[in-house]
N, C-alpha and C positions, 0 to 999 in steps of 0.2 A: 352717211349724210343722205336723209331721203329727200328726194325731189319729186315735184308736181308739176302736170302740164294742164295748161289751160288753153281756152282760146281766145285770140286777142281780137281777131278779126275774120273776115271771110278769106284772107290770104296770109295770115298770120297767127304765131302761136306764141305763148310765153312759157319757159321753164322757170319753176322756182326753185331755187336752193336754201331757202331759209326765210325769215322773216324779220331779221335783225341787220344793222348795220355791224359787222365785226370783219377781221381779218381772214378769217378760215371760211367764211359765207363768200367773201370777196375772190378769194384763190379760187374756190369752186366754180364761181361764174368765169373767171377767168381762164382755168383751165378748159372749161367746156367751149368758150368762145375761140381760143387758140385751136383747139383739134377742128373744130366746124370751119374756121376760116382755112386751114390749112388742108382740109380735105377736099375744098373747093367743090362741094356736090353742083352738079347743073340744077337749074331751077330753085336753089337759094339766093335770094336776091340780095337780104341784107340781114347782117347780125348787130342788135342793138346791147351790148350790155349795160347791167345798173348794178345798182348797190348788190342785191340778194336776187336778182334774174335776168334772163337772157331773153330777148325777142328774136324771132326768127320769122323772116318774112320768106313766102315762098310761091312759087309756080303753082295755081289750082289747076290748072291744065294738065300738071304732072304728077302732082301730089293730091290725095287727100288730106284731111286734119291727121287721121289715125296713120297713113304711111309716111307723113311728115315728123309723128312723134316717135315712130318706130325708127326711124333714120337717125334722127337727132340722138333719140335713147343709146342705139348702137355705138353711135359716134364717141359719147360719152363714157359708156363703160369700156371701149379701148381706149380712152385719150390718155397720155402718158404725162406722167408727173410734169409740173412747173419747174422749171431751172431758176431758183431763186437769183443766182448770178447773173442771170440773163436780163434781171429787171434793169429798164432806163432808170439811172438816177441823174435828178434834175436839181440844182442848186439855183435858186431864185433869190437875187437881189432885192432888198427891201428899204426904203426909206420909211424908218417910224417917226417924223416928225408930226407935232400937234397940226401944224398947218394942213397936211394931208393926211393926217391919222384922225379922221372927223370924230371919231367916237371913243378916242383914248382917255378924255377928261370923264366921259360918262362912264364909262368901265371902271376907271379908278374907284368913282364914288360907288357906283354899284356892287363892286368886288372889295372895296376897301383894300385896295392894292394901289401901291405906286406904278406909274407910267413905266418904270423901268422893269418892274416884276412883272408885268404885263407881257411888255416884249420879251422876257426872259422866259416866260412862258410858253409863246407862241414859236419860238426861236427853238427849242429844245427838242422837240420831237420830230420824227421822219413820218412824213404822211404819203399814205396809200392814195390812188385816185380811184375812186370808187365808180365814177359815171361821168359823161360829158352831158351838158346839156343847159336848158334853158336859154343860151346863146351859143354861137360855133366858137369853141376854144373856152366853154365854162366848166372848168373841171372842179366837182364835187371831191373833197380832201377829207380823211378823216384818220384818227380822231385827234381833237386837241384834248390837252389838259382838263379833267373836270373842273378845278378851279377858274378856269376861262370861260367854261360853258356858259352862254349867253343866250336870250331869246333876240328875236327879230325886233325891229324897229315897229311901234305901234303903228307908225303912216309909213310907207315906203319914200323915199327921198324921188324927184322927179327925174335927176339926172346926177348920175355918178360919173367921175372921171375915168377914163381907159387906166388900166393897171392898178385899181383899189382894190388893196388885200383885205378882204373881209372874215368875219366869221358869222356864225350863227348855230344855235344848238351846240353841238360837237363837231361841227364841220368847219373848215375853213376854205376860201374860194377867193378868185382873183378874177375881175369884173375885165373883160378880154376889149371892150368897147366901150363908149360912152352910153350908159343907158341908166334905166329907172332901178332901185334896188333899195331893197329893206333890211341888208344885212349890215351889221356894225362893222365901221372900218378903221382898221390899225394903222395902215399907210398904204404907199403907193410903189411898183416896181417899176422900173423903165423898160423890163423886158417884154416883148411882144407876145403875147399870149395865142393870137389870130394871125395867121399870114399864109400868104399863098405858096410861100418857098415850102410851109412847113408840110410833112406827110399829113393827108387827111385835112390839112389846112391848120390844125391846132398842135400848140407845142407840147401837150401833154396828154397822154393815152391812157385809158383804162389798165392798170397793173403797174403803172409807173410809179416810182418813190422820189418824193419831193422834200426838199429842205429848204428853208429859210434864213437868209445871211443879212443880217443888220449892215446897212451902208450909208454913208453922212449924205448931209445934205448936197454938199459939194460933190460926191462921188453920183449921185443919184442924178444931177444936172450933166455931169461930164458924159454920162452914159445915154443921155438922150432922153431923160425923165423931163416931163413938164409939170409946173406946180398953177 
């Protein structure tokens, strides 16, 4: 795999591992992120992984851009293979009722599928966490079944409830707090995505593997969910 370097700012660089969202590219990002994180290079302030790239924020008094690239490249070349079994697997319970699945009926009409079929398509896959962004704890996960792929709403909603489980294009995500949003909503989880007790404040991290588990309305409420 060919990687490319680019200047992001006067104190940061970006390493590009590809241009598409796919598992192999994501693994390359994760491998580099893990190696650099464990190396604890003095003067490397922050590492920000994304779908196909990794941003490195560094001390300009210690590193030039070229020096920083050399250090990163050497670390990547010597990085150990990822241990697949070490991935954290997280099961997210979801209530897929139409009172919380705001776009289930819209998707049913759009895709010519029953609501049960839509739910089955969403829960059948294991999803990799590709990036954390938009809001703290907002994990971009992929990929959903091609039969479920859909566009964002023409106009974003001004407010979505915390825990809303959503899809857009071939990605799925959970809104960690009440916020505006333009993704289509399938259901809601009682599980907190963002909490001060979590490592890095987020339940999910890049490289985690996620599955969704349908639960009843009664179980959703019993687990602390709010309609």
